[in-house]
Every structure is written in structure tokens, then in C-alpha cells.
C-alpha beads as a LAMMPS data file, in Angstrom:
LAMMPS data file: protein, C-alpha beads

387 atoms
386 bonds

1 atom types
1 bond types

-500.0 500.0 xlo xhi
-500.0 500.0 ylo yhi
-500.0 500.0 zlo zhi

Masses

1 110.0

Atoms # bond

1 1 1 -346.011 73.483 -342.868
2 1 1 -343.779 76.530 -342.739
3 1 1 -340.508 76.467 -340.812
4 1 1 -340.383 78.618 -337.726
5 1 1 -338.966 82.069 -337.985
6 1 1 -335.979 83.083 -335.980
7 1 1 -336.973 84.757 -332.724
8 1 1 -334.783 87.782 -333.188
9 1 1 -335.911 90.557 -335.474
10 1 1 -333.205 91.727 -337.877
11 1 1 -334.203 95.315 -337.168
12 1 1 -331.909 96.904 -334.605
13 1 1 -331.047 100.342 -333.281
14 1 1 -327.699 100.465 -335.044
15 1 1 -329.296 99.656 -338.385
16 1 1 -331.992 102.284 -337.928
17 1 1 -329.402 104.916 -336.991
18 1 1 -327.298 103.937 -340.001
19 1 1 -330.165 104.543 -342.446
20 1 1 -331.315 107.694 -340.678
21 1 1 -327.787 109.030 -340.863
22 1 1 -327.614 108.135 -344.553
23 1 1 -330.886 109.969 -345.149
24 1 1 -329.776 113.081 -343.255
25 1 1 -326.470 113.336 -345.127
26 1 1 -328.203 112.698 -348.444
27 1 1 -330.814 115.360 -347.680
28 1 1 -328.124 117.937 -346.923
29 1 1 -326.311 117.144 -350.164
30 1 1 -329.540 117.333 -352.172
31 1 1 -330.635 120.566 -350.496
32 1 1 -327.282 122.126 -351.363
33 1 1 -327.513 121.209 -355.066
34 1 1 -331.006 119.956 -355.972
35 1 1 -330.357 120.540 -359.662
36 1 1 -327.891 117.622 -359.815
37 1 1 -330.650 115.073 -360.235
38 1 1 -332.709 113.298 -362.866
39 1 1 -335.971 113.784 -360.995
40 1 1 -336.905 117.000 -362.874
41 1 1 -337.494 114.668 -365.840
42 1 1 -340.051 112.763 -363.760
43 1 1 -341.690 115.991 -362.580
44 1 1 -341.882 117.335 -366.128
45 1 1 -343.483 114.098 -367.324
46 1 1 -346.025 114.245 -364.510
47 1 1 -346.908 117.828 -365.428
48 1 1 -347.162 116.871 -369.107
49 1 1 -349.536 114.041 -368.276
50 1 1 -352.041 116.260 -366.496
51 1 1 -351.787 118.853 -369.285
52 1 1 -352.368 116.092 -371.853
53 1 1 -349.051 116.680 -373.607
54 1 1 -346.863 113.838 -374.871
55 1 1 -344.448 112.471 -372.288
56 1 1 -341.903 111.272 -374.814
57 1 1 -339.285 112.892 -377.042
58 1 1 -339.181 110.488 -379.961
59 1 1 -336.192 112.237 -381.489
60 1 1 -333.737 111.148 -378.786
61 1 1 -332.675 107.975 -376.976
62 1 1 -332.717 109.973 -373.728
63 1 1 -335.430 111.702 -371.732
64 1 1 -338.455 110.072 -370.097
65 1 1 -338.110 106.328 -370.749
66 1 1 -340.830 104.981 -368.471
67 1 1 -344.417 103.794 -368.666
68 1 1 -347.198 106.412 -368.399
69 1 1 -348.000 105.010 -364.936
70 1 1 -344.666 106.387 -363.737
71 1 1 -345.698 109.957 -364.569
72 1 1 -349.035 109.464 -362.806
73 1 1 -347.599 107.939 -359.642
74 1 1 -344.901 110.617 -359.371
75 1 1 -347.625 113.272 -359.098
76 1 1 -347.666 113.542 -355.262
77 1 1 -343.958 114.383 -355.275
78 1 1 -344.273 116.894 -358.129
79 1 1 -346.700 118.970 -356.054
80 1 1 -343.951 120.008 -353.625
81 1 1 -341.231 122.656 -354.093
82 1 1 -338.076 121.228 -355.710
83 1 1 -335.922 120.745 -352.601
84 1 1 -338.700 119.196 -350.521
85 1 1 -339.703 117.045 -353.488
86 1 1 -336.164 115.714 -353.837
87 1 1 -335.880 114.922 -350.122
88 1 1 -339.257 113.191 -349.888
89 1 1 -338.563 111.141 -353.006
90 1 1 -335.323 109.856 -351.513
91 1 1 -336.928 109.205 -348.139
92 1 1 -339.444 106.853 -349.741
93 1 1 -336.776 105.162 -351.857
94 1 1 -334.440 104.585 -348.915
95 1 1 -337.317 103.213 -346.837
96 1 1 -338.157 100.663 -349.553
97 1 1 -334.561 99.465 -349.772
98 1 1 -333.978 99.417 -346.012
99 1 1 -337.198 97.469 -345.511
100 1 1 -336.101 94.950 -348.129
101 1 1 -332.751 94.476 -346.391
102 1 1 -334.494 93.945 -343.047
103 1 1 -336.373 91.056 -344.616
104 1 1 -333.351 89.769 -346.527
105 1 1 -331.354 89.679 -343.277
106 1 1 -333.613 86.890 -342.057
107 1 1 -331.809 84.598 -344.444
108 1 1 -328.779 84.952 -342.219
109 1 1 -327.881 83.967 -338.662
110 1 1 -327.466 86.628 -335.962
111 1 1 -330.107 88.755 -337.597
112 1 1 -329.479 92.189 -336.021
113 1 1 -325.817 92.194 -337.050
114 1 1 -326.715 90.825 -340.465
115 1 1 -328.997 93.781 -341.240
116 1 1 -326.225 96.234 -340.395
117 1 1 -323.703 94.318 -342.501
118 1 1 -326.090 94.011 -345.432
119 1 1 -326.709 97.751 -345.213
120 1 1 -323.025 98.634 -345.043
121 1 1 -322.322 96.444 -348.072
122 1 1 -325.266 97.744 -350.119
123 1 1 -324.939 101.468 -349.428
124 1 1 -321.728 102.017 -351.490
125 1 1 -323.446 100.711 -354.647
126 1 1 -326.492 102.868 -353.866
127 1 1 -324.709 106.212 -353.518
128 1 1 -324.886 107.340 -357.142
129 1 1 -328.569 106.463 -357.606
130 1 1 -329.481 107.962 -354.248
131 1 1 -327.659 111.178 -355.109
132 1 1 -329.277 111.736 -358.492
133 1 1 -332.681 110.300 -357.566
134 1 1 -332.754 107.530 -360.155
135 1 1 -335.276 104.736 -359.834
136 1 1 -332.619 102.019 -359.622
137 1 1 -332.660 102.397 -355.840
138 1 1 -336.360 101.678 -355.173
139 1 1 -336.392 99.079 -357.941
140 1 1 -333.738 97.129 -356.016
141 1 1 -336.044 97.081 -353.005
142 1 1 -339.177 96.281 -355.005
143 1 1 -337.491 93.246 -356.589
144 1 1 -336.508 91.830 -353.206
145 1 1 -339.955 92.446 -351.724
146 1 1 -341.658 90.903 -354.746
147 1 1 -339.587 87.720 -354.711
148 1 1 -339.941 87.368 -350.936
149 1 1 -343.715 87.632 -351.147
150 1 1 -343.824 85.117 -353.996
151 1 1 -341.613 82.664 -352.096
152 1 1 -344.047 82.897 -349.175
153 1 1 -347.099 82.317 -351.355
154 1 1 -348.521 85.815 -350.870
155 1 1 -349.525 86.195 -354.484
156 1 1 -351.347 89.561 -354.360
157 1 1 -348.534 91.257 -352.489
158 1 1 -345.976 89.746 -354.831
159 1 1 -347.930 90.999 -357.843
160 1 1 -348.131 94.531 -356.464
161 1 1 -344.408 94.697 -355.754
162 1 1 -343.510 93.285 -359.181
163 1 1 -345.801 95.811 -360.879
164 1 1 -344.365 98.624 -358.787
165 1 1 -341.014 97.567 -360.207
166 1 1 -342.428 98.149 -363.690
167 1 1 -343.499 101.629 -362.608
168 1 1 -339.934 102.340 -361.579
169 1 1 -338.359 100.909 -364.739
170 1 1 -339.670 98.931 -367.727
171 1 1 -336.678 96.569 -367.426
172 1 1 -338.433 95.179 -364.335
173 1 1 -340.241 92.983 -366.840
174 1 1 -337.375 90.542 -366.147
175 1 1 -338.237 89.826 -362.479
176 1 1 -341.946 90.006 -363.399
177 1 1 -341.591 87.245 -366.009
178 1 1 -339.161 85.197 -363.931
179 1 1 -341.509 85.083 -360.947
180 1 1 -344.490 84.318 -363.174
181 1 1 -342.647 81.489 -364.895
182 1 1 -341.503 79.825 -361.670
183 1 1 -344.650 80.237 -359.574
184 1 1 -347.714 78.988 -361.491
185 1 1 -350.026 79.921 -358.612
186 1 1 -348.858 83.521 -358.913
187 1 1 -350.059 83.860 -362.492
188 1 1 -353.757 84.403 -361.816
189 1 1 -353.092 87.199 -359.356
190 1 1 -350.416 88.666 -361.606
191 1 1 -352.783 88.695 -364.570
192 1 1 -355.572 90.406 -362.620
193 1 1 -353.350 93.114 -361.170
194 1 1 -351.625 93.611 -364.526
195 1 1 -354.970 94.319 -366.193
196 1 1 -355.747 96.903 -363.512
197 1 1 -352.250 98.321 -363.915
198 1 1 -352.683 98.701 -367.680
199 1 1 -356.084 100.350 -367.185
200 1 1 -354.657 102.988 -364.828
201 1 1 -353.788 105.617 -367.487
202 1 1 -357.317 105.422 -368.919
203 1 1 -358.711 106.243 -365.463
204 1 1 -356.623 109.414 -365.197
205 1 1 -356.785 110.823 -368.697
206 1 1 -358.753 110.873 -371.959
207 1 1 -358.893 107.509 -373.681
208 1 1 -357.302 108.754 -376.908
209 1 1 -354.495 110.474 -375.023
210 1 1 -353.763 107.421 -372.866
211 1 1 -353.731 105.180 -375.937
212 1 1 -351.339 107.531 -377.741
213 1 1 -348.990 107.582 -374.736
214 1 1 -348.812 103.804 -374.746
215 1 1 -347.932 103.937 -378.447
216 1 1 -345.319 106.645 -377.855
217 1 1 -343.881 104.675 -374.957
218 1 1 -343.403 101.626 -377.181
219 1 1 -341.709 103.726 -379.858
220 1 1 -339.462 105.272 -377.216
221 1 1 -338.709 101.860 -375.738
222 1 1 -337.530 100.516 -379.101
223 1 1 -335.525 103.660 -379.772
224 1 1 -333.813 103.777 -376.368
225 1 1 -332.904 100.094 -376.596
226 1 1 -330.479 100.923 -379.400
227 1 1 -328.374 103.709 -377.878
228 1 1 -325.351 103.217 -380.211
229 1 1 -323.172 104.798 -377.521
230 1 1 -320.150 103.118 -375.894
231 1 1 -321.185 104.438 -372.503
232 1 1 -323.143 101.644 -370.869
233 1 1 -321.864 99.115 -368.353
234 1 1 -323.377 95.932 -369.747
235 1 1 -321.584 93.067 -371.464
236 1 1 -320.995 95.207 -374.549
237 1 1 -319.206 97.835 -372.453
238 1 1 -316.833 95.198 -371.107
239 1 1 -316.180 93.766 -374.563
240 1 1 -315.600 97.229 -375.966
241 1 1 -312.966 98.067 -373.348
242 1 1 -311.293 94.742 -374.131
243 1 1 -311.301 95.789 -377.799
244 1 1 -313.617 92.919 -378.643
245 1 1 -316.523 94.731 -380.295
246 1 1 -319.415 92.477 -381.147
247 1 1 -321.863 93.032 -383.967
248 1 1 -325.294 94.202 -382.655
249 1 1 -326.905 91.121 -384.195
250 1 1 -324.620 88.882 -382.153
251 1 1 -325.248 90.914 -379.014
252 1 1 -328.971 90.485 -379.536
253 1 1 -328.467 86.743 -379.967
254 1 1 -326.411 86.582 -376.753
255 1 1 -329.163 88.399 -374.831
256 1 1 -331.831 86.149 -376.319
257 1 1 -329.928 82.974 -375.390
258 1 1 -329.174 84.266 -371.893
259 1 1 -332.884 84.605 -371.066
260 1 1 -333.862 80.886 -371.208
261 1 1 -330.522 79.936 -369.651
262 1 1 -331.303 82.250 -366.713
263 1 1 -334.726 80.644 -366.360
264 1 1 -333.192 77.169 -366.487
265 1 1 -330.594 78.090 -363.884
266 1 1 -333.294 79.568 -361.631
267 1 1 -335.383 76.398 -361.881
268 1 1 -332.398 74.216 -360.949
269 1 1 -331.424 76.502 -358.089
270 1 1 -334.903 76.544 -356.595
271 1 1 -335.217 72.768 -356.692
272 1 1 -331.874 72.404 -354.929
273 1 1 -332.223 75.312 -352.488
274 1 1 -335.946 75.934 -351.983
275 1 1 -335.614 77.850 -348.729
276 1 1 -333.525 80.553 -350.413
277 1 1 -335.869 81.000 -353.378
278 1 1 -336.119 84.796 -353.134
279 1 1 -332.370 85.240 -352.812
280 1 1 -331.686 83.134 -355.891
281 1 1 -334.326 84.839 -358.013
282 1 1 -333.191 88.320 -357.039
283 1 1 -329.574 87.431 -357.809
284 1 1 -330.311 85.864 -361.201
285 1 1 -332.725 88.594 -362.312
286 1 1 -330.233 91.290 -361.325
287 1 1 -327.311 89.555 -363.054
288 1 1 -329.327 89.267 -366.244
289 1 1 -330.318 92.936 -366.111
290 1 1 -326.777 94.126 -365.446
291 1 1 -325.156 92.099 -368.202
292 1 1 -327.799 92.050 -370.919
293 1 1 -329.772 95.295 -370.647
294 1 1 -328.209 97.525 -373.332
295 1 1 -328.750 100.614 -371.139
296 1 1 -327.146 99.378 -367.924
297 1 1 -325.502 102.345 -366.213
298 1 1 -322.781 102.249 -363.571
299 1 1 -325.275 103.248 -360.887
300 1 1 -327.634 100.400 -361.884
301 1 1 -325.519 97.910 -359.949
302 1 1 -327.338 98.697 -356.732
303 1 1 -329.824 96.101 -358.042
304 1 1 -327.174 93.405 -357.697
305 1 1 -325.396 94.433 -354.499
306 1 1 -327.934 93.150 -351.909
307 1 1 -328.020 89.578 -353.191
308 1 1 -324.223 89.334 -353.517
309 1 1 -323.870 90.720 -349.991
310 1 1 -326.346 88.131 -348.687
311 1 1 -324.508 85.272 -350.388
312 1 1 -321.218 86.619 -349.000
313 1 1 -322.505 86.678 -345.429
314 1 1 -323.994 83.179 -345.813
315 1 1 -320.641 81.876 -347.019
316 1 1 -318.809 83.454 -344.090
317 1 1 -321.360 82.167 -341.571
318 1 1 -320.864 78.625 -342.879
319 1 1 -317.070 78.759 -342.906
320 1 1 -316.518 79.628 -346.556
321 1 1 -313.907 82.297 -345.882
322 1 1 -312.368 82.470 -349.358
323 1 1 -315.697 82.541 -351.198
324 1 1 -317.165 84.958 -348.664
325 1 1 -314.204 87.325 -348.875
326 1 1 -314.319 87.254 -352.689
327 1 1 -318.033 88.073 -352.681
328 1 1 -317.451 90.903 -350.208
329 1 1 -314.880 92.352 -352.589
330 1 1 -317.301 92.024 -355.510
331 1 1 -320.064 93.774 -353.563
332 1 1 -317.846 96.705 -352.657
333 1 1 -316.508 96.815 -356.213
334 1 1 -320.026 97.414 -357.528
335 1 1 -319.901 100.839 -355.878
336 1 1 -316.891 101.905 -357.954
337 1 1 -318.948 104.597 -359.693
338 1 1 -319.107 106.427 -356.341
339 1 1 -315.411 106.227 -355.495
340 1 1 -314.192 109.440 -357.124
341 1 1 -311.279 108.869 -359.536
342 1 1 -311.757 105.100 -359.270
343 1 1 -314.799 105.469 -361.516
344 1 1 -312.651 106.837 -364.327
345 1 1 -310.291 103.879 -364.133
346 1 1 -312.985 101.224 -363.912
347 1 1 -315.837 102.668 -365.957
348 1 1 -317.597 100.268 -368.348
349 1 1 -315.536 97.158 -367.589
350 1 1 -315.170 96.454 -363.853
351 1 1 -318.812 96.142 -362.848
352 1 1 -319.884 93.812 -365.701
353 1 1 -316.739 91.755 -365.063
354 1 1 -317.714 91.413 -361.403
355 1 1 -321.246 90.450 -362.455
356 1 1 -319.825 87.721 -364.712
357 1 1 -317.684 86.395 -361.851
358 1 1 -320.739 86.330 -359.592
359 1 1 -322.682 84.487 -362.288
360 1 1 -319.933 81.868 -362.256
361 1 1 -320.336 81.609 -358.491
362 1 1 -324.106 81.123 -358.863
363 1 1 -323.569 78.325 -361.403
364 1 1 -321.145 76.665 -358.993
365 1 1 -323.615 76.938 -356.111
366 1 1 -326.335 75.505 -358.332
367 1 1 -324.229 72.376 -358.649
368 1 1 -322.998 72.391 -355.037
369 1 1 -325.541 74.241 -352.850
370 1 1 -324.607 75.635 -349.467
371 1 1 -325.852 73.570 -346.511
372 1 1 -328.978 74.706 -344.669
373 1 1 -327.324 74.996 -341.288
374 1 1 -329.067 78.331 -340.698
375 1 1 -332.463 77.240 -342.018
376 1 1 -334.169 77.922 -338.709
377 1 1 -333.696 81.637 -339.256
378 1 1 -334.815 81.701 -342.882
379 1 1 -337.848 83.356 -344.239
380 1 1 -340.196 80.436 -344.817
381 1 1 -340.934 79.614 -348.375
382 1 1 -344.097 78.007 -349.500
383 1 1 -341.534 77.552 -352.184
384 1 1 -341.638 76.686 -355.818
385 1 1 -343.486 73.473 -355.159
386 1 1 -345.344 74.265 -358.366
387 1 1 -342.270 75.138 -360.397

Bonds

1 1 1 2
2 1 2 3
3 1 3 4
4 1 4 5
5 1 5 6
6 1 6 7
7 1 7 8
8 1 8 9
9 1 9 10
10 1 10 11
11 1 11 12
12 1 12 13
13 1 13 14
14 1 14 15
15 1 15 16
16 1 16 17
17 1 17 18
18 1 18 19
19 1 19 20
20 1 20 21
21 1 21 22
22 1 22 23
23 1 23 24
24 1 24 25
25 1 25 26
26 1 26 27
27 1 27 28
28 1 28 29
29 1 29 30
30 1 30 31
31 1 31 32
32 1 32 33
33 1 33 34
34 1 34 35
35 1 35 36
36 1 36 37
37 1 37 38
38 1 38 39
39 1 39 40
40 1 40 41
41 1 41 42
42 1 42 43
43 1 43 44
44 1 44 45
45 1 45 46
46 1 46 47
47 1 47 48
48 1 48 49
49 1 49 50
50 1 50 51
51 1 51 52
52 1 52 53
53 1 53 54
54 1 54 55
55 1 55 56
56 1 56 57
57 1 57 58
58 1 58 59
59 1 59 60
60 1 60 61
61 1 61 62
62 1 62 63
63 1 63 64
64 1 64 65
65 1 65 66
66 1 66 67
67 1 67 68
68 1 68 69
69 1 69 70
70 1 70 71
71 1 71 72
72 1 72 73
73 1 73 74
74 1 74 75
75 1 75 76
76 1 76 77
77 1 77 78
78 1 78 79
79 1 79 80
80 1 80 81
81 1 81 82
82 1 82 83
83 1 83 84
84 1 84 85
85 1 85 86
86 1 86 87
87 1 87 88
88 1 88 89
89 1 89 90
90 1 90 91
91 1 91 92
92 1 92 93
93 1 93 94
94 1 94 95
95 1 95 96
96 1 96 97
97 1 97 98
98 1 98 99
99 1 99 100
100 1 100 101
101 1 101 102
102 1 102 103
103 1 103 104
104 1 104 105
105 1 105 106
106 1 106 107
107 1 107 108
108 1 108 109
109 1 109 110
110 1 110 111
111 1 111 112
112 1 112 113
113 1 113 114
114 1 114 115
115 1 115 116
116 1 116 117
117 1 117 118
118 1 118 119
119 1 119 120
120 1 120 121
121 1 121 122
122 1 122 123
123 1 123 124
124 1 124 125
125 1 125 126
126 1 126 127
127 1 127 128
128 1 128 129
129 1 129 130
130 1 130 131
131 1 131 132
132 1 132 133
133 1 133 134
134 1 134 135
135 1 135 136
136 1 136 137
137 1 137 138
138 1 138 139
139 1 139 140
140 1 140 141
141 1 141 142
142 1 142 143
143 1 143 144
144 1 144 145
145 1 145 146
146 1 146 147
147 1 147 148
148 1 148 149
149 1 149 150
150 1 150 151
151 1 151 152
152 1 152 153
153 1 153 154
154 1 154 155
155 1 155 156
156 1 156 157
157 1 157 158
158 1 158 159
159 1 159 160
160 1 160 161
161 1 161 162
162 1 162 163
163 1 163 164
164 1 164 165
165 1 165 166
166 1 166 167
167 1 167 168
168 1 168 169
169 1 169 170
170 1 170 171
171 1 171 172
172 1 172 173
173 1 173 174
174 1 174 175
175 1 175 176
176 1 176 177
177 1 177 178
178 1 178 179
179 1 179 180
180 1 180 181
181 1 181 182
182 1 182 183
183 1 183 184
184 1 184 185
185 1 185 186
186 1 186 187
187 1 187 188
188 1 188 189
189 1 189 190
190 1 190 191
191 1 191 192
192 1 192 193
193 1 193 194
194 1 194 195
195 1 195 196
196 1 196 197
197 1 197 198
198 1 198 199
199 1 199 200
200 1 200 201
201 1 201 202
202 1 202 203
203 1 203 204
204 1 204 205
205 1 205 206
206 1 206 207
207 1 207 208
208 1 208 209
209 1 209 210
210 1 210 211
211 1 211 212
212 1 212 213
213 1 213 214
214 1 214 215
215 1 215 216
216 1 216 217
217 1 217 218
218 1 218 219
219 1 219 220
220 1 220 221
221 1 221 222
222 1 222 223
223 1 223 224
224 1 224 225
225 1 225 226
226 1 226 227
227 1 227 228
228 1 228 229
229 1 229 230
230 1 230 231
231 1 231 232
232 1 232 233
233 1 233 234
234 1 234 235
235 1 235 236
236 1 236 237
237 1 237 238
238 1 238 239
239 1 239 240
240 1 240 241
241 1 241 242
242 1 242 243
243 1 243 244
244 1 244 245
245 1 245 246
246 1 246 247
247 1 247 248
248 1 248 249
249 1 249 250
250 1 250 251
251 1 251 252
252 1 252 253
253 1 253 254
254 1 254 255
255 1 255 256
256 1 256 257
257 1 257 258
258 1 258 259
259 1 259 260
260 1 260 261
261 1 261 262
262 1 262 263
263 1 263 264
264 1 264 265
265 1 265 266
266 1 266 267
267 1 267 268
268 1 268 269
269 1 269 270
270 1 270 271
271 1 271 272
272 1 272 273
273 1 273 274
274 1 274 275
275 1 275 276
276 1 276 277
277 1 277 278
278 1 278 279
279 1 279 280
280 1 280 281
281 1 281 282
282 1 282 283
283 1 283 284
284 1 284 285
285 1 285 286
286 1 286 287
287 1 287 288
288 1 288 289
289 1 289 290
290 1 290 291
291 1 291 292
292 1 292 293
293 1 293 294
294 1 294 295
295 1 295 296
296 1 296 297
297 1 297 298
298 1 298 299
299 1 299 300
300 1 300 301
301 1 301 302
302 1 302 303
303 1 303 304
304 1 304 305
305 1 305 306
306 1 306 307
307 1 307 308
308 1 308 309
309 1 309 310
310 1 310 311
311 1 311 312
312 1 312 313
313 1 313 314
314 1 314 315
315 1 315 316
316 1 316 317
317 1 317 318
318 1 318 319
319 1 319 320
320 1 320 321
321 1 321 322
322 1 322 323
323 1 323 324
324 1 324 325
325 1 325 326
326 1 326 327
327 1 327 328
328 1 328 329
329 1 329 330
330 1 330 331
331 1 331 332
332 1 332 333
333 1 333 334
334 1 334 335
335 1 335 336
336 1 336 337
337 1 337 338
338 1 338 339
339 1 339 340
340 1 340 341
341 1 341 342
342 1 342 343
343 1 343 344
344 1 344 345
345 1 345 346
346 1 346 347
347 1 347 348
348 1 348 349
349 1 349 350
350 1 350 351
351 1 351 352
352 1 352 353
353 1 353 354
354 1 354 355
355 1 355 356
356 1 356 357
357 1 357 358
358 1 358 359
359 1 359 360
360 1 360 361
361 1 361 362
362 1 362 363
363 1 363 364
364 1 364 365
365 1 365 366
366 1 366 367
367 1 367 368
368 1 368 369
369 1 369 370
370 1 370 371
371 1 371 372
372 1 372 373
373 1 373 374
374 1 374 375
375 1 375 376
376 1 376 377
377 1 377 378
378 1 378 379
379 1 379 380
380 1 380 381
381 1 381 382
382 1 382 383
383 1 383 384
384 1 384 385
385 1 385 386
386 1 386 387
């Protein structure tokens, strides 16, 4: 039997006005300089798809790095003039994230105020991705939605959100696999929808062309995963700034070991704190992506900000002032790429360092979980009873 939901909806007028204001300001900035965005790459890939030209430049680690489905699903936006396209794209992305925070706020007491606080804490880390139109922003929302649906036993919805994450970025394979590993009853639905997802390019293009694009995507994926540039904010960026360069073989080994350890930690956390399943999974998946994806950019940390903010507000609501204040500082620190000259001083090292500190916090809370004093207001979890 599911616990009762809190009576108050986390959605409130102040929160709505906050996101509307964010959208209006963002739209004005984009309209003034629409060329300062990565979305033309998405539009060009969409155009190439329908003209049956290759989506991928196999001579560079940059360019279009996504699955063919991304080019297909961007088509509605590519039909509009550039400025309108940029504004509509951001409107959809902001709506996905805001909706995810509305749902995440139900983990916290005093729901209306919690949504506003979650928003205020998440927005700084979202500024860079929102400005340039990168898919990190909607991916952050899709991950939260997917884990929330899985924790509630809504397997089809969870599958669709997790697959939408893959449309936004191939690295979303991490939350996809994590959810599938921890929820056995999700696997059947996930398999069915994945087969339909993989068939999508063959429904919208010649079979030979679709097959070739899958092959080119895989070649591009392998190529882009070895950037050989000291310009990414993962664990290697932090080590490089500390003058502790690590051989690529060792970095690969660290990433490989971190994957089962993340899964183990998630399993322990869910057994000890079942009601907060979605929050734990989102936090652990995001930490893994930030630290161990070799192409983590400074603006990728919007994926991690919502879960840290939620843990911070939970700590404060339960009297953990020191832990809560530290987590608030970490959350705001993740937005350092948007703080003007601060980005130059902190680039490559601060954000992965903060992610490592948060990982330490998660390990601590695995051993000593927070009490469930606010469990009456939680999103119910059919939970990982089948973990």
C-alpha cells in the first residue's frame, strides 16, 4: 500500500513566476544573439537526415555526437526560423526541468517553498546550458522523471523518460542501465520500448542509410570518447590541475571500477532508504557521469545540482545545519561556469572536486541514513522491492 501524498501541491505562484521570468530573460538574450548556441549543429543534423547525408564528421572529436534519433526528433524545431527555433527549444527544455523539480519538491516538507528553493538552487548551474541550448538541461529533467516513474512502478513511463534521455545524450545509458539493474520489473517494458526506439530510424529513412548512420554513430562515439584535450571537467581535469596526470589506461580502469561500485552503493542506499529511491538514483547516476565521463563539460553539472539541492533541503529540514549548509555551498558552486571571471579561476578542478565531496556525503548517508520524519510528504515508492 502506498503512503499518502502530502496535501499541498509543490507548485505555487512564486515558482511559476520564477520560471516564467527565467524564460523571458533567456528568450531576450537568445533573440539578441542567437548565433551563440550549439543548436545549429542539431538543426544541421536534422536537415542532413532528411537529405540522406551522413550526420557525423568522422575526422573530428567534435560535431554531432548523438544518436540518429536525436536528429529525427529535433525536426519540429528545425522547421522554424532560427530565433523562434531557439526560443521554442529552450521553452520545452525549461518546462521539462521545472516539471521535474515540482515532483522532486514532494520529497521535502512545506512543498510550495521547497519548489522555489529547489529552483533557485538549480538555476545557477543551468545558466550555461540554457544559454547555449545544450541538451544537458532537458537530460537533467528526463533523469529525474525517469527515476521517479520507476520508483512508483510506472514502468512504461519510466522507460519512455529513460529513452528520451538517450535521445538527448548517449551518456544517458548510465541512468538507463542503473534503473534496469535495480528494478527487475522495469526490464520487460524497457526492452520493448528500446526495440521500438532502435527501429525508429528505419521508419524515417532508407534501411541502408539508417544502418550506415548507426555504424557512423558508433565510430563517432568511440572517437569522441578519447578527446585527448585537457579541457573537460571530469576526474582527469581535476587530476591534471593538481599536476597528477594519470595514464589513459589507468583512467579507463578507474571508470570501469567505479561503475559496479556505483551500482553497489545504489543497491545499499535503496535498501536503507526506499522512500527516497529516485533521489538516490539521480544523485548517484549524475555523480558517476560528472566524474567518469571523459567529455564532462563545466555546464554538464546541471545534471547534479537538483539532487544535491534536494539533499541539502532535507538536511536543513531535519536539523542538519552544517551538512545542509555545506550542500548548499556545493550546489551553488556547481554554477561556477556562469559566474564570469570565477569560471577562469575554477575551471576544470572545482566542479569535479565538489562532486567528489558530494560522493563522500552519499557514502556517509548510505551508512547513516537520514530519518524519515517527512515521509508523509514523499512521493510514494513501490520501491525496489525487487532489487
